[in-house]
C-alpha positions in Angstrom: -27.9 106.6 -13.6 -27.6 103.9 -11.0 -24.3 102.6 -9.6 -24.4 99.7 -12.0 -25.2 101.8 -15.1 -21.7 102.9 -16.1 -19.4 102.1 -19.0 -16.4 100.2 -17.6 -14.4 101.0 -20.7 -14.8 104.7 -19.9 -12.7 104.3 -16.8 -9.6 103.6 -19.0 -8.2 105.4 -22.0 -7.2 102.4 -24.2 -4.5 101.7 -25.2 -2.8 102.2 -21.8 0.0 100.8 -19.7 -1.6 98.7 -17.0 0.3 97.1 -14.1 -0.9 93.7 -13.0 0.4 92.2 -9.7 0.4 88.5 -9.3 1.2 86.7 -6.0 2.0 83.0 -5.6 4.0 80.6 -3.5 7.7 80.6 -4.3 8.1 77.5 -6.5 10.1 76.4 -9.6 8.7 77.8 -12.8 6.2 80.3 -11.3 7.6 83.4 -13.0 8.1 81.6 -16.3 4.6 80.3 -16.3 3.1 83.7 -15.5 5.2 85.4 -18.2 3.9 82.8 -20.8 0.3 83.4 -19.7 0.7 87.2 -20.0 2.3 86.9 -23.4 -0.7 84.8 -24.7 -3.0 87.7 -24.0 -0.5 90.6 -24.6 2.0 89.4 -27.3 3.9 92.7 -27.1 4.7 92.2 -23.3 8.4 92.4 -22.8 9.3 89.7 -20.3 12.5 91.5 -19.4 10.3 94.2 -17.7 8.7 91.7 -15.3 9.4 92.7 -11.7 9.9 90.2 -9.0 9.9 90.6 -5.2 10.1 87.9 -2.5 8.0 88.1 0.6 9.9 88.8 3.9 9.7 85.1 4.8 10.7 84.0 1.4 7.7 81.8 0.9 5.9 83.9 -1.6 6.8 85.7 -4.8 5.2 88.9 -6.1 5.3 89.6 -9.8 4.4 92.9 -11.5 3.7 92.7 -15.3 3.0 96.0 -17.0 1.1 95.3 -20.2 0.0 97.6 -23.0 -3.8 97.0 -22.5 -5.9 97.5 -25.6 -9.3 96.7 -24.2 -11.3 95.8 -21.2 -12.0 92.4 -22.7 -8.2 91.7 -22.9 -7.8 92.6 -19.2 -10.7 90.5 -18.2 -9.2 87.5 -20.1 -5.9 88.0 -18.4 -7.4 88.2 -14.9 -9.7 85.3 -15.6 -6.8 83.0 -16.5 -4.6 84.3 -13.7 -7.2 83.8 -11.0 -8.0 80.3 -12.1 -4.4 79.2 -12.3 -3.4 76.8 -9.5 0.0 78.6 -9.0 -1.6 82.0 -8.4 -2.7 83.0 -4.9 -3.9 86.5 -5.8 -4.0 88.9 -8.8 -4.6 92.6 -8.5 
C-alpha cells in the first residue's frame, strides 16, 4: 500500500465530536456569519458552545466550533466553505 492508498474515513470513527478552529480579522458579524455557516452543514451544532478568543493585539478573533461530524464529506464541505469565505483567514 502506498502513502496515497488509504481510506480517509478509517481515520475517524463517525459520528464523532470534531473541533474546527477558524481565524479571521476582528470585524462586526464574524462570529454570527461563521455560526450560520456551520449550522448549514451541521444543523445540530449548538451555537452556545462556540468558543471565542481574541488575539493579543485584538486584531484577530479565533473561533472554535465543535461539531458532531457524521462523515468525511460533511467535514470536507465545511472546510471548503470556510476556506473560501472572505472573512476567514485560516481554518484548522
